[in-house]
N, C-alpha and C positions, 0 to 999 in steps of 0.2 A: 417615586424616585426612578428617573429611566436614566439606562448608560446608553451614550451614543456609539453607536459603530456607522463603518461606511460604506457602502453599498451601490451598485448600479441599479438599474432598472427589475422590475416585477412581474412573471407571470407563468402559468404551467398548469395541467391538470392531472392530478391522482385519483384512485379510489381509497373508498374508506368500507372498513369491513370491521364488525364489531369484534374485539377479542370475546370469547369464550366466555366472560365473564363479566361483561361491560353491558348495561341497559342499553336496549336498542331504540330507548325513548329519546325526544328530542334533538332529532340531529339535524335540524336546520339550523342554519348559518344567515346572519345579520350582520350588517355592516352599519358602525357609527361613526359620520364623518367630525373629524376636530381638526381646527385649523391651529397651528401651532400660535404660540403667544408672540406677541412682541417683542420679547425681551430674549428670544431664542438664537442664539448667536452657534457659528461656527469657526475651526481653524480654517481661514483660506492657505495660511503658510503650512501646511502639514507637508513635510519634507518626504512622504509616501502617499501622498494624495491619490496620485496617477500609478501607484506600482497595480501589478497586477499580479494576483493570487496565482497559486500552482495548477499547471494544466488542469480543468473542471472537466471532468468526465459525465457527460451528458446522458449516461445509459438510462439515468433515471427519469429522463423527459420522452424518448424513444430508442428504438432500436431498428429506425429506416433513417439510415444515415447518406442515403441517396441524393444528390444535387439536381435539382430539376432541369437545369442548363436555360439557355434562353431561345424563344421561338419569336417572330416577330411577324405580322401581318403587312398588308400594303403599308397603312397609315403609320404604322411603327416604323418601317423602313424610309419613308418620309421623315418622321421626326429626328431619326437616328443621322439622316444625310444632313440634317441641320445642325447637327453636333448635339443632340439630346440621346437620348436614352427610351426607348420605347418600354412603356410598363403595362402590366395587366391588372385588374382589380381579383383577378382568380388563381393568381400566382405570384409571391414574393419572392424573386429570383436571388435574392441574395442570403434565401434561408433552405437549409434541407426539407427535404419533403414531409419529414417527421417531425420537424419545428413545432412547439406549441402555439405560437403566432401565425404559422403557416394560415390558420381555419379561424384565428382568430382577431378582432381589432379591424383597423382601416387599414389601407394599403402601405402606409407610411408607419404605423405602429406595429413593427416585426423585432423590437428588443422585448427581452423576458426578464423580468426580476421578480422573486419572492421573498417573503419574510423567512425568519426564524420559523420553528416550526415550534407549536405551542400546543400542550395538553386544556382542554376544555373539562374541566370534571363533571361525575354528576350531580358533586350537589356543588350547585352553585352560589357566589355571592355576587352582589353587584359589580356589575362591570367595569373594569376601568378604563380611562379614556384616552390613553397616553398612545399617539398615533405608534403605527408600526412602520410605514414608510411616510418619506416627504419628499419634496424635492425643492433643492435650495440651491442659490445662486441664479445666473441669468437676470430675468425680468421677475422672480421671484426672490427677492430679497430677505422677506419675512417667512418665507418658506409655505409651500402649497402641500396639502396632508392628501394623502394618496390612499390611504388604507389609514382608518381612524381607529381600527379594533373588530373584535369577532364575540360573537355570542354564541352559544350552543351547551351540549351538554352529551358527556361521555363521547368526544371525538378529539381526533388528533388534527390539525389543521392547520392552513397556513393559508396567506393571502398573499394573492400574485396580482400582476398585470403584464398587459401586454401595451407598450408605448413608444410614442416616436423620438426618443431624446433628444425632446427640446426643437426638433430639426422642422417644426412649422415656421413660416418665414417671419413672423413677429414673435418667434420666440416660445410660442405656446406651449404648453407641455399636455399632451393630448395621450389618454391612455383608456384601456376596455378593462377592468378589474373583476376579481372574480374568485374563487375561493376552491381551495384544493383539500383532499383530506387522504391521510394515508392510514394503508393497513394495517393494523398490530397483530401481533402473535395470536395463536390461542392460548387462554388461559392467564391469562395476566389479569390482576385483581382490578376490579373498579372500586370507586370510593364505597359505596354502597356494602360491597362484599367486607370490605376491611372493617368497616363499621360495626355492622355484624358482628364478625370474630371479635372485635375487641369488647365488644359491647358482652357478649357470649363469657369471656374470658373473665372480665368484672363480674357479672352475676354468679359464675362458678365459683369464685373467692370468695366471695359475699352472699351467700345461700341465704342466710337467716336475715339479714339486712334486706333482700330483695321480695324474700317473702312477707316481712312485714310491711314494706313500702306497697307491696300488691293488696292487702290487706286491708290497708290504710284507705288506700285508692277505692277499693270495692264499697267501705262503708261509705267514704265520701263521696263518691258516685250515687249511693241510695239517699242519702240524704239531701244532696243536691235535685234528685229527681223528684222528690216528696215535696221539696220546697218549692220549685217550679209549678207543679202539679197543682198547689195549692193557692200558688198565685196567680195561675190561669184563670182557677174556680172563682177567685174573689173578685178578680176583676170582670169575668163573665157575669156574676151577680149585681154588679154595680153595673154593668153598661146595659146590659140587654133589657131591663125593665123600662129604660127610659127608650130605648130604639124601638121597642115593641107598643108603647102607649102614646109617644109623642111624635118620633121621630118618621119612621115608618107611614104612618096614617096620614101626614101633613104631606109627605112627598107624594103617595098614591093620591091624595085629591088633586095636588097641583099636575100631576102628571093625566089625570083624569079630564081638569080642566083644558090641557094641552091637546088632547086627541080634538074635543070640542071646536078649538081655535083652528086647529087643522081642517078637518071635514067642514067648516066653514069656507075656508080658502080653496077647498077643492071644490064643492058647490059652486061657487063663483067661477072660477077657472073654467069646470065643465060649461057651464051656462054662456061663459063668453065664448069658448070652442063653436058649442050648437050654433051661436048668433054668427061667428065666422064662416062657418060652413051655408048656410044661408047666403049671406053677403056675397060668397064667390059664386056660387050659382048663378047669380044674377051677373056679376062681373063677368063672368067666361062665357054669358048669353052670343053677346057679338061673336069670338072667336070662333063658339061651337058653329055656328050659321055658316061661318067663312069655312070652316074646315068639315063642313056637311057632317056635323056631328059628332060630340067627343063622349065615349062611351061611360065615363065617369060620373058626367055632369048631374046627371039627374039622381046617381048614388049617394050624392052630398046631403038630399034630403031624406035619404032612409039610414038604416042603423049600421050600415058597413062602417067599421070601426077607420077613426081618422088615419092613423097607419096606414093600413093597408091603402087608402083610397090616394094619401099622399106618392106612395110606391106607384101606383097606376100613374101619374101625372109625369109622364116622360117629355113633354113637349119642350121645345128650343125656340126664342124667338131670333129669328135673323134678319140682321138689318138689310133692307134691299139698298142696290147702287144704281145712282141717277146716272142715265144715260145722258152721253154725249150726243148734241147734232153735228153729224160729219155729212150733213146734204147727201145721204143716199136718199131721202126720200121715207127713210122708215122712223122718223123720228116721233111722230103723233102717233103712232101703234107703242112704239119703247113707252112712250110716256103714258099712256093709258096703264100699260102692264104694271110702270112704276106705281101710279096713283093705286090703284087694286092692291099692290104687296104692302104699300107704307098703310094702307086700311088693315090690311090682315097683322103687320107688324105691331101696330098699338092698339088694337084688340089682344093681341098675345101679350103683350108688354101689361096690359090692364088684368090678364087673369093671372099671369104670373106673379104681379103686386098681389094680388088676392090670396093666391097659394102662398107667399113668404109669411102672409101675416097669419094664414090659418097654421103654418108649422111653427111658427112661433106661439100662438094659442093652444096648441098641442103638448108642446113642450113644457109651457107651463103647467098642465093638467096632470101630467107624468111627475112633474116634481113634486106638485101637490099632494099626490098620492101616495109618492114613496115617504113625505112627510107624514101621511095619516099611519101608515104601516110604521113608520119608525116610532112613534108616538105610544101607540098599542103593544109595541115590544117592550117599552120602557114600562109600560104600566103592569104587563105579564110578569117583570123580572122584579118588579118592586114587591109584587103580590108575594112572589115564591120567596122571598126575602123574608117577608114578615114570618110567614109559615116556619120556614127553617129556623128564624130566631126564636121562635115559639118553644119548637122542639127542645133548640140548646140549653133553653131557658130550665126547662124541665128537666131536663139531664144533668145539669151541674147541681141544681138544687138537689137531684137524689145522689149525688155524688159528693156534698159538702161535707158531710159529717165522718166519711170514710175518710176521706182527704186531708180531715182536720186530725183526725185519730194518728194516722199514718205519721204527719209531719210532728205530733207531739211527740210520738214514737222514737221517730230518728231523733229528734232532739237530744232525747235521754241517753241515745245509744253512741253520737257524734260529738256531742258537745264535750263530755268530760273528757274524751282522748283526743281531741282537736290540738291540742298544742302540741303532746308526744306526736302525735302524726307527722305536723311542721315540722318538727324538728328530724325526725325519720325522714321525711323528702329530701331535705335541705342536706343530710348525710348522703343518700342514695347518690341526690343528683350530683354534687360536688365530687365526691369520690368517684362517680363515673367519668364526670368530665376531667378530671385528673388521670384517671387509666386511660383514657382515650386518647388523650394529646400525648401522652406516652408511648401508648401503642402503635397510633397508626403509622408513624415513623419508623416502626421497625419493620413494616412491610411495604416499604418504597421500593426494597431491590426486585420484589413481583408484580409492583403494581403499574399499571397501562399508562400512568403518566410519568415513569421512566422507560418504558418502552418506547414511548412517544418521543421524547424529548434527548434520550439518550440515545437509545439503540435505531430505531427505524431512524432519526434525523441525518444519521451519520451516512447513510446511503441512499437518502431519499432527495438529494439536491436542496434542503432547506437554504437558506440564504445565500443562494446562486443570483448572479445579477450582470447581466447585459447592459452595455450603455455606459456613459459617465457620470462622473462622480464630482461632488463640488470641487473648485477649483481648477477643474479642468482646461485645457488649452485652448478648448472650441468655443471656451466663454459662453455657453448657454444654463450652466450650473449642472447638476446631477442630483442622484437620488441618496439619501440617507436615512441609514435606517436607525430603531431604536431597540433594545432589549425591553421589550414591554410585555410581557404576559398578560391579554386579556382577562384570566382570573388567577386568584390567589392558590396557592399548591393546599388542598385540602389534606393530602396526606401528611404533608411536612407540618403542617399549622392547621388541625381541624378547627377550623373558625367558628362550626357549628356550636363546640364545646368551649368558647373562649380561650383557643389558643390561636395565634398566629406566626408565617414566618416571615418575615421581612422580606421586602421586594428585591434588595440587594442582595440578600441569599440565593432566592429566585434564582436572580439574574445568574449568579456565580455558578450554580448547577448547571445552567444550560450553558452557558459559556464555556466550561470542560469542554463539551463536547461538539457546539455548535458554533460556527462563525461564519461570518460573510465573507462570499470567495467570488471575488471578480473575475468574470470570464474574460474581460477585455481590457484593452491600457490603449495609449497612445503610443505607438511607436517611433515616431517620428513626424517633425513639423519644422517649416521655414518655408524660405522665400524662394520660387523657381518662377523662370521665364517660359510662358506656356504659346505655344504658335497657335493663331486661330487657325481655322477651317479656308477662311478666304482673304484675311488681311497679316496684318503683320503681329508683332510679340507683344502678349501683354504678359504684366507681374502680380503672381497671386501666389497667398499663402496658402501652401499646402500641410493638411494634415492627415496623415496614414493610423487609419482604426485599424486594430489588430483583428485578425478572427478569432474564432473558437472553432468545437467541433463540432458545432448546428449553423454557422452563420460564415460568410465570406468576409476578408479583410475588405474595404472600401476605402479608398483616396479620395480625399472630397479637397475642395480648394476655393478662398475667399477672396475678396477683392482688398480686403486690411486685413491685420491681424486680429483673429478675434479672442484673443487672451486680453489685449489694451484698446480694443476698441467697441464698444458695445454697440456701433452702429454696422459692423461688419455682415457684410450681407453674403452668407455661401450660395453656390450655384448650387439652388435647390433641383431636384430631380436629375443634375448631373453628375453625381458621386460613382466615379470608378469603380465596378465592382469586379475585385482581382480575380474570381475563379471563373469569370466572362473572360481572363485577359490570353493572348497566345504567345507571348514572347517579347525579350527586352533585349537592344542592341546599344553598345555602346558609339555613340556619335561624338566626334570634336565639335569643338565650337567653330572652328572654321570650317567643317561641314556646312553648317547653316551662318556662315558669315559675320560669326562674330570675331572682335578683333583685339580683345582686352582678357583675356584669360577665362571666359567662361567656359564651362564643360559641358558636355550636352547625352543626353541619350532619347531612347525611342522606347515607348512601349505599344506593341501593337494589341490592337483588342480586335474583337469581331464586328466590331461597327465603325470602328476609326480607330488610326493610330494617332499617338499623342507623342509629340515634340517638345522635350522639356530639358531646359538649361538652367544649371547652376550659376548666378551671379559671380563676379569675378572677387568679390569681397570676400576673402580667406583661402583656403585650400579647396579648389571647387573640386579637383579631382577627387579628392579623398571624401568630401561629401557627397559627390556623384555616386562613387561607387559604394556609400553607404545608403544610398536611396536605394540603389540596384539590389543591394544585396538582401535587403529587406523585402523589397517588391517580391524577388524572386522567390523566397520562403513562403510569401504568401499565394504565389502564382500554381495552386495544390492542382488544381483540373488541367491546366496547359501542359502540364508535365505528363497526366495520366494518358490526354489523348496523343 
């Protein structure tokens, strides 16, 4: 069962350190993706869907809250002159220098979000597959899984992402996922330590039962060993004689026959290679005369290895170019040279063809020689196996009497007490399971699990989200999270001893101290007239996205109301980063030529000034003042400068 929570997107980077009593094994984290099922739904009508939580302290992320400012080169200046904003792949202007997404993800993946923090126990069960985070709404009516779970051992972890808040032109959600570990205090108890202490408690309180259990285990162990050794001996005495007298001799005979066949194939290949050497000597005779001798030609009839001769044959046949008669009186001489060169080329190609055939014959010889060696090796191996089988048979024959006597002795010792020992096993195992199931939860307050989900999680930024939520006025959907522990709690329900804590109860413990906190909200939205740089006024739907401690507020605008029009196009790349803004000034509608009660204001920015007017339908002056008050609060760095 999964509890649905709401939160904006994920991302972050924390260090992990092992608690003093936590194993340092199994620290790797893996992700498992799980798409949300077709029947998953969420409440679009949640009246609190766009509420912002209390201001989030981002000191868990960074202590570098310096605003990087904005620099632009020549090309950037041209871009901004035409009404756009120059951007850099090396710096994300809307983020402080220490923001996690400053160095992660693409240029547009600036929004950070992280799941709740979870303890992945040292003693693990099958991983659960509930998604930790997903994007719902916009083009993802059935939800897109962003983080499907985690696996690991003895770590406090969370799944994080840097995402684009669905700001792709097609409404696609793009993100980079990563995992963060939380440092735990020294001295917290891991599951192995708790298990040892609980088992020791049980053994101390049931000393006689433990001693009898150990005694039975020792006797049964000797009985099992005697049974297994006699079974091995009996099997060998049945199998080895047939192997020695029938199977191996037949295999050796077949292997020897295979050697004869391979040696015959080698003789044939060597004979063909010698013929090819003699044939090549004649085929290259003309080329040798034209080249005034080839140092390797006569060696073909000698004892020099073919591999060595082929390495010496480094000639290349070049096709001569036929001359063109340009009436300069030299054409006859040029044709004579051409004919001579053609004779040499043809002789060269004849020799090259012979070389190719010799090379193929040599390759067949090498293959046949390797086959002979392999067949000889197989024969040797079988002969060695036959020798070892004879030795093993002698050994088992000498041991059989002793092993049979040992088995009869253990039958006499173990079988009369086997039933009573089985009762002892059951009593000890069931009693231990009951005790550990009751004992382990008493260590919860000292456990690493509590240190993770209740202590560290309160100040580590667990569940902090930037970006939209489902139902946002931006119409692209948003991030939704679930309380979905990747592993059940071993401390509160030692599942290796038959106990279990319900997922509902596990989530209730987590939710007492962890919650999703949205760092941003939509401050205001509505229609405004915007003056174009070189043309008239355009009516655009503006959305003011709030800032937080590590990112600037942004004023975005659309051709249509995105909350009601699925095809509304945002002016991507033209969002107004308010940390860059320089000032605000009230302007009357008359100042810009309006006559029907419109009220205006001017937003001064470093690369252009924006002239904006509130339409006349409604109290335009009041709405204008609301816009200006909200913008003024978000223009943090214009006040600093």
